[in-house]
C-alpha positions as CSV (number, residue, x, y, z in Angstrom):
1,X,19.1,-11.5,27.4
2,X,19.9,-12.0,30.8
3,X,17.6,-13.6,32.6
4,X,17.3,-13.0,36.4
5,X,15.9,-16.1,37.9
6,X,13.1,-15.5,40.5
7,X,13.4,-16.3,44.9
8,X,11.3,-17.9,46.3
9,X,10.6,-17.1,49.1
10,X,7.7,-19.0,51.8
11,X,6.2,-15.7,51.9
12,X,7.1,-14.1,48.4
13,X,4.4,-12.4,46.8
14,X,5.1,-14.3,43.7
15,X,3.5,-17.8,45.4
16,X,1.1,-15.4,46.8
17,X,0.0,-14.4,43.2
18,X,0.3,-18.1,42.3
19,X,-1.9,-18.8,39.4
20,X,-4.2,-21.1,40.5
21,X,-5.7,-25.1,38.8
22,X,-8.8,-23.7,36.5
23,X,-12.3,-24.4,38.5
24,X,-13.8,-27.2,37.6
25,X,-16.8,-25.9,34.7
26,X,-20.2,-26.2,34.6
27,X,-21.8,-28.1,32.0
28,X,-23.1,-25.2,30.5
29,X,-19.7,-23.3,30.4
30,X,-18.7,-26.6,28.5
31,X,-20.8,-26.5,26.4
32,X,-20.5,-22.0,25.8
33,X,-17.1,-22.9,25.7
34,X,-17.4,-25.9,22.4
35,X,-19.7,-23.9,21.0
36,X,-16.8,-21.5,20.3
37,X,-14.5,-24.7,19.0
38,X,-16.5,-26.2,16.6
39,X,-17.9,-23.2,14.4
40,X,-21.9,-23.0,13.3
41,X,-22.1,-23.9,9.4
42,X,-24.6,-23.2,7.5
43,X,-26.6,-26.4,7.9
44,X,-26.8,-25.7,11.4
45,X,-28.3,-22.0,11.1
46,X,-30.9,-23.4,8.4
47,X,-31.9,-26.2,11.0
48,X,-32.6,-23.7,13.8
49,X,-34.4,-21.2,12.0
50,X,-36.4,-24.4,10.1
51,X,-35.7,-22.8,6.6
52,X,-33.9,-24.6,3.5
53,X,-29.9,-23.9,3.1
54,X,-30.7,-21.9,0.1
55,X,-33.5,-19.8,2.4
56,X,-30.3,-19.3,4.9
57,X,-28.2,-18.5,1.9
58,X,-30.1,-15.7,0.2
59,X,-31.1,-14.4,4.2
60,X,-27.6,-13.4,4.2
61,X,-26.9,-12.0,1.2
62,X,-29.0,-9.2,1.8
63,X,-29.9,-8.8,-1.6
64,X,-33.9,-8.6,-3.3
65,X,-35.1,-12.6,-3.4
66,X,-38.7,-14.6,-2.3
67,X,-37.0,-14.6,1.4
68,X,-39.7,-12.4,3.1
69,X,-38.9,-9.7,5.7
70,X,-39.3,-11.8,9.5
71,X,-37.7,-15.0,7.7
72,X,-34.4,-12.9,6.6
73,X,-34.7,-11.3,10.4
74,X,-34.7,-14.8,12.2
75,X,-32.5,-16.0,10.3
76,X,-29.7,-13.1,10.7
77,X,-31.1,-13.4,14.8
78,X,-29.7,-16.8,14.8
79,X,-26.6,-16.4,13.0
80,X,-25.3,-13.7,15.3
81,X,-26.6,-16.2,17.9
82,X,-24.1,-19.1,17.1
83,X,-22.0,-17.0,15.7
84,X,-22.2,-18.1,12.5
85,X,-19.7,-16.8,10.1
86,X,-20.0,-17.0,6.6
87,X,-16.8,-19.0,4.8
88,X,-16.5,-16.4,1.5
89,X,-14.5,-18.4,-0.4
90,X,-16.5,-21.2,-0.8
91,X,-19.9,-18.8,-1.3
92,X,-17.8,-17.1,-3.5
93,X,-16.9,-21.2,-5.8
94,X,-21.2,-22.1,-5.2
95,X,-21.9,-18.9,-6.4
96,X,-19.5,-17.3,-8.7
97,X,-19.9,-14.9,-6.9
98,X,-16.2,-13.3,-4.8
99,X,-15.7,-11.5,-2.5
100,X,-11.9,-11.8,-2.8
101,X,-9.5,-8.9,-4.4
102,X,-6.2,-10.0,-5.3
103,X,-3.6,-6.9,-4.9
104,X,0.0,-7.1,-6.1
105,X,3.0,-5.0,-4.9
106,X,6.8,-5.8,-5.5
107,X,7.2,-3.7,-1.5
108,X,5.6,-3.1,1.8
109,X,9.2,-1.4,3.8
110,X,8.2,1.5,2.2
111,X,5.9,4.0,4.8
112,X,4.2,5.4,1.7
113,X,3.3,2.4,-0.1
114,X,2.0,0.6,4.0
115,X,-0.7,3.5,4.5
116,X,-2.0,3.3,0.8
117,X,-2.3,-1.0,1.8
118,X,-3.9,-0.2,4.3
119,X,-6.0,2.9,3.3
120,X,-7.0,-0.4,0.9
121,X,-7.9,-3.4,2.8
122,X,-10.1,-0.6,5.3
123,X,-12.6,0.2,1.7
124,X,-12.9,-3.5,0.9
125,X,-13.2,-4.8,5.0
126,X,-16.1,-2.4,5.4
127,X,-17.9,-3.2,2.8
128,X,-16.8,-7.0,3.3
129,X,-14.7,-7.7,0.8
130,X,-11.5,-9.9,1.3
131,X,-7.9,-8.6,0.1
132,X,-5.7,-11.4,-0.8
133,X,-1.9,-10.5,-1.2
134,X,1.1,-11.2,-4.0
135,X,4.4,-9.5,-2.7
136,X,6.1,-10.1,-7.1
137,X,10.3,-8.7,-5.5
138,X,10.9,-11.1,-9.0
139,X,10.7,-8.9,-12.5
140,X,10.9,-11.6,-14.9
141,X,8.5,-12.2,-17.1
142,X,8.0,-15.5,-16.3
143,X,7.9,-15.1,-12.7
144,X,5.1,-12.7,-13.6
145,X,3.4,-15.0,-15.8
146,X,3.6,-17.8,-13.0
147,X,1.6,-15.2,-10.8
148,X,-1.2,-14.1,-13.0
149,X,-2.1,-17.7,-13.2
150,X,-2.4,-18.2,-9.7
151,X,-4.6,-15.6,-9.8
152,X,-6.8,-16.8,-12.1
153,X,-7.5,-19.9,-10.1
154,X,-8.4,-18.2,-7.2
155,X,-11.3,-16.6,-8.3
156,X,-10.9,-13.1,-6.6
157,X,-13.8,-10.1,-8.5
158,X,-11.2,-7.8,-9.5
159,X,-7.2,-7.4,-9.4
160,X,-5.2,-4.1,-7.8
161,X,-1.9,-3.8,-9.8
162,X,0.5,-2.0,-7.6
163,X,3.3,-2.7,-8.9
164,X,5.2,0.4,-10.5
165,X,5.5,-0.7,-14.3
166,X,9.6,-0.7,-15.8
167,X,10.1,1.0,-18.6
168,X,13.1,-1.4,-20.4
169,X,11.6,-3.9,-21.9
170,X,8.1,-3.9,-24.6
171,X,8.1,-7.3,-24.8
172,X,7.9,-8.3,-21.1
173,X,5.1,-5.5,-21.1
174,X,3.2,-6.4,-24.1
175,X,3.6,-9.8,-23.1
176,X,1.9,-8.9,-19.1
177,X,-1.0,-6.8,-20.7
178,X,-2.1,-9.5,-22.9
179,X,-2.2,-12.0,-19.5
180,X,-3.8,-9.7,-17.6
181,X,-6.9,-8.3,-19.5
182,X,-7.0,-12.4,-20.6
183,X,-7.7,-12.8,-16.7
184,X,-11.0,-11.3,-17.0
185,X,-12.1,-8.8,-14.6
186,X,-12.1,-5.2,-13.9
187,X,-8.2,-4.4,-13.1
188,X,-6.9,-1.1,-11.1
189,X,-3.3,-0.3,-11.5
190,X,-1.2,2.6,-10.3
191,X,0.8,3.3,-13.4
192,X,-0.4,4.1,-16.9
193,X,0.0,0.1,-18.2
194,X,-2.0,0.6,-21.9
195,X,-4.9,-1.9,-20.5
196,X,-7.8,-2.0,-22.4
197,X,-10.0,-4.7,-20.3
198,X,-12.8,-2.3,-17.2
199,X,-11.0,-1.0,-14.5
200,X,-8.9,2.8,-13.3
201,X,-5.5,3.5,-13.9
202,X,-4.8,5.7,-10.8
203,X,-1.6,7.7,-11.2
204,X,0.4,10.3,-9.9
205,X,2.0,13.0,-11.1
206,X,5.9,12.6,-10.5
207,X,6.7,14.6,-13.1
208,X,5.3,17.9,-11.6
209,X,6.3,16.9,-8.2
210,X,10.1,16.7,-9.3
211,X,10.1,19.4,-10.8
212,X,8.5,21.5,-7.8
213,X,11.2,20.2,-5.5
214,X,14.0,21.5,-8.4
215,X,11.9,24.7,-8.9
216,X,11.6,26.4,-5.2
217,X,15.7,24.9,-5.0
218,X,16.8,27.0,-7.7
219,X,13.9,29.9,-5.9
220,X,16.1,29.7,-3.1
221,X,19.4,30.7,-5.5
222,X,20.6,26.6,-5.9
223,X,21.8,26.4,-9.0
224,X,24.4,22.8,-8.8
225,X,21.8,20.7,-7.0
226,X,22.1,16.6,-6.7
227,X,19.3,14.6,-7.4
228,X,18.7,10.8,-5.3
229,X,17.2,9.4,-8.0
230,X,15.2,5.9,-6.9
231,X,15.9,2.6,-9.1
232,X,16.5,3.9,-13.0
233,X,14.2,1.0,-14.0
234,X,10.5,2.5,-13.1
235,X,8.8,4.8,-15.1
236,X,7.5,6.8,-12.1
237,X,12.1,7.4,-11.1
238,X,12.1,8.6,-15.2
239,X,9.2,11.1,-14.7
240,X,10.6,12.6,-11.2
241,X,13.9,12.2,-13.0
242,X,12.3,14.7,-16.1
243,X,10.1,16.8,-14.0
244,X,13.9,17.8,-12.7
245,X,15.3,18.5,-15.7
246,X,12.6,20.7,-16.8
247,X,13.3,22.8,-13.7
248,X,16.6,23.1,-14.5
249,X,16.0,24.1,-18.4
250,X,13.9,26.2,-17.2
251,X,15.9,28.4,-15.0
252,X,18.9,27.6,-18.0
253,X,20.8,26.1,-15.1
254,X,22.0,22.5,-17.5
255,X,21.2,19.2,-16.8
256,X,24.7,17.2,-15.0
257,X,24.2,13.6,-15.5
258,X,27.1,13.3,-12.9
259,X,25.1,15.3,-10.7
260,X,21.8,12.8,-10.6
261,X,22.8,9.2,-8.4
262,X,20.9,6.2,-8.2
263,X,19.4,4.6,-5.2
264,X,16.3,1.8,-4.0
265,X,14.5,3.8,-2.5
266,X,15.7,3.6,0.5
267,X,16.8,4.8,4.2
268,X,20.2,2.6,3.3
269,X,20.3,4.0,-0.2
270,X,20.3,7.7,0.7
271,X,23.2,7.6,3.4
272,X,25.5,5.7,0.6
273,X,25.0,8.0,-1.4
274,X,24.9,11.3,0.3
275,X,29.4,11.2,0.3
276,X,28.8,11.3,-3.6
277,X,27.0,13.5,-3.7
278,X,28.8,16.1,-1.5
279,X,31.8,15.2,-3.2
280,X,29.9,16.8,-6.8
281,X,29.9,20.1,-4.4
282,X,26.0,20.4,-4.6
283,X,24.9,23.1,-2.4
284,X,21.5,21.2,-2.5
285,X,19.6,17.9,-3.1
286,X,16.3,16.7,-4.2
287,X,15.9,13.2,-3.1
288,X,12.7,11.1,-5.0
289,X,11.9,9.8,-1.4
290,X,11.2,10.5,2.2
291,X,13.1,7.9,3.5
292,X,16.1,7.8,1.1
293,X,16.8,11.8,2.5
294,X,15.7,9.9,5.8
295,X,19.3,8.4,5.0
296,X,20.7,11.8,4.0
297,X,20.1,13.7,7.6
298,X,21.8,10.6,9.6
299,X,24.8,10.5,6.8
300,X,25.1,14.2,7.1
301,X,25.2,13.5,10.9
302,X,27.7,11.9,11.1
303,X,30.0,13.6,8.9
304,X,28.8,17.2,10.7
305,X,27.4,18.4,8.4
306,X,23.7,20.6,9.1
307,X,21.0,20.5,7.1
308,X,20.1,23.1,6.3
309,X,23.3,25.5,7.0
310,X,25.6,23.6,4.7
311,X,23.3,21.5,3.0
312,X,19.3,21.6,1.7
313,X,17.0,19.3,1.0
314,X,14.3,18.5,-0.1
315,X,12.4,14.8,-0.5
316,X,9.0,13.5,-1.7
317,X,6.1,11.1,-0.6
318,X,5.4,12.9,3.1
319,X,6.1,10.2,5.0
320,X,5.2,10.3,9.0
321,X,8.1,11.4,10.6
322,X,9.0,14.1,8.1
323,X,7.3,16.8,9.7
324,X,9.1,15.5,13.0
325,X,12.8,16.1,12.2
326,X,14.8,17.9,14.5
327,X,14.3,19.7,11.3
328,X,11.9,19.3,9.4
329,X,11.7,17.9,5.6
330,X,10.4,20.0,3.0
331,X,8.9,17.5,0.9
332,X,6.2,16.9,-1.8
333,X,3.1,15.5,-0.5
334,X,2.2,12.7,-1.6
335,X,-1.9,12.1,-0.9
336,X,-1.4,7.8,-0.4
337,X,-4.4,7.5,2.1
338,X,-6.5,9.6,-0.5
339,X,-4.9,6.9,-3.4
340,X,-5.3,4.0,-1.2
341,X,-9.0,5.1,-0.3
342,X,-9.9,6.4,-3.7
343,X,-8.5,2.8,-5.1
344,X,-10.6,0.5,-2.7
345,X,-14.2,2.9,-4.0
346,X,-13.5,2.2,-7.4
347,X,-12.5,-1.8,-6.4
348,X,-16.4,-2.2,-4.9
349,X,-17.9,0.2,-7.9
350,X,-16.3,-1.4,-10.9
351,X,-18.3,-5.3,-9.5
352,X,-21.4,-3.5,-9.1
353,X,-21.4,-2.0,-12.6
354,X,-21.2,-4.6,-16.5
355,X,-18.2,-5.1,-17.4
356,X,-18.2,-2.7,-20.5
357,X,-17.3,0.1,-18.4
358,X,-14.7,2.5,-20.7
359,X,-11.1,2.2,-18.8
360,X,-10.5,6.1,-16.2
361,X,-7.7,7.4,-15.5
362,X,-7.2,9.8,-12.7
363,X,-4.5,11.7,-12.1
364,X,-3.7,12.7,-8.7
365,X,-1.8,16.5,-8.6
366,X,1.3,17.0,-6.1
367,X,1.4,19.7,-3.4
368,X,5.3,21.4,-2.6
369,X,5.2,21.4,2.0
370,X,7.8,24.2,3.1
371,X,9.6,23.2,5.8
372,X,12.6,23.8,7.3
373,X,15.2,22.0,5.4
374,X,15.8,24.1,2.6
375,X,16.8,27.5,3.3
376,X,18.8,30.4,0.0
377,X,21.6,29.6,-0.5
378,X,24.7,32.1,1.1
379,X,26.4,34.0,-1.5
């Protein structure tokens, strides 16, 4: 970056607008500033209110107690005047009631995942809960167990396990189940991990979504359809591929492994996969998420290949920008915000109930959004 010096001429605006030293502050101003710097404590609120520390705690909790309505109102007014903010972590240790909820994810760069995370956080923060986030990129049993031990020490009230279910190692899955259930708190997952502890499995029908995307291309006359899949170790990836396979079979088209290319759900992997799939002479591509589809757009533009005239394309997720591309992307809608909001509300509801609630499973269904990136195959 090139930085240009500012000329210091006598009558310039620079000199006229030069910041002046702050005026001397009055005593009252200093006291107000110091009140912000020196954070008020619960003892300060108790002293100003003329009640005990425990009375302040009960008055601010909004739970039924022996505190009178008048005292409760007085304490709240003093707390607001002093800008008092309860230390949630400390209160959770004293009262054995945590206002923190843990969440474990493997990646937040994906737009679909980020939208879900923000929706979860909105629901929880609106009810006075804090979200304690962990990113678990490693896939070893030791890394998972280490994180679960850390979560146990953090005194969270509930856990949202948003990491995708992996299909390769049943021993690791059994170990994960045992240790997550051993936390003794409600657990919400975004895959069916087979947990038996209180909680909810919030799932999406990825198989049906893969079927719908592929069926749409088949209805348009395409028969040689490439599948750009994600990480093959993820259960959600296998479900999308199974939907793709079932749609082909329903139209009497044989499943061909050479037409399936694996990426990692990033735009870069979509870009890299494009030349391989075009080399397989496909007329259409089903991309397992929109970000990989965006990579296909970029690669197609570089190769001078037109979407949809030369190649039809269907994505998956319906992330922002999918509908404002030069050729809007036909895609399978995943209700990310709705799912995230439900997860947040479910966590709060679970904490208001006893822990002998039966575990539930919620399955969200896909919608196909027909736009401009897929057209009928020319005969």
